[in-house]
VMD Tcl script that draws the C-alpha trace (Angstrom):
set ca {
  {0.00 0.00 0.00}
  {1.15 3.52 -0.75}
  {0.73 6.41 1.64}
  {0.74 10.04 0.64}
  {2.09 12.28 3.35}
  {1.31 15.99 3.31}
  {3.58 18.49 4.99}
  {3.02 22.09 5.97}
  {6.19 24.15 6.10}
  {6.60 26.14 9.30}
  {8.08 29.46 8.18}
  {9.31 30.22 11.69}
  {11.97 27.52 11.80}
  {11.66 25.95 8.35}
  {10.78 22.51 9.69}
  {8.06 20.44 8.03}
  {4.94 19.75 10.05}
  {3.08 16.53 9.35}
  {-0.54 17.15 8.41}
  {-1.96 13.80 7.38}
  {-0.87 10.41 6.10}
  {-3.42 9.29 3.54}
  {-3.51 5.68 2.28}
  {-3.82 5.20 -1.47}
  {-4.81 1.95 -3.11}
  {-3.40 0.81 -6.43}
  {-6.73 1.42 -8.15}
  {-8.06 4.95 -8.50}
  {-5.08 6.45 -6.71}
  {-5.25 9.72 -8.61}
  {-8.87 10.21 -7.58}
  {-7.98 9.66 -3.94}
  {-5.11 12.13 -4.15}
  {-7.46 14.71 -5.65}
  {-10.10 14.01 -3.00}
  {-7.61 14.32 -0.13}
  {-6.23 17.54 -1.62}
  {-9.71 19.02 -1.86}
  {-10.57 18.01 1.70}
  {-7.45 19.42 3.29}
  {-6.95 22.27 0.80}
  {-3.29 21.42 0.48}
  {-1.26 23.91 -1.53}
  {2.15 22.86 -0.24}
  {4.54 20.14 -1.41}
  {3.97 16.56 -0.36}
  {6.17 13.48 -0.21}
  {5.41 9.97 -1.38}
  {6.01 7.11 1.04}
  {5.87 3.43 0.09}
}
mol new
graphics top color blue
foreach p $ca { graphics top sphere $p radius 0.5 }
foreach p [lrange $ca 0 end-1] q [lrange $ca 1 end] { graphics top cylinder $p $q radius 0.2 }
display resetview
């Protein structure tokens, strides 16, 4: 299973703050990414974790 981990960058010290780790299945992964992005209104970079 693949998890998508969103980070919010803290401008005070520059350290990444974990927002949410969202599981993504092999099927329809793009839709889930879009859904999670809409829910959390993420506009910052995110990292992929396997």
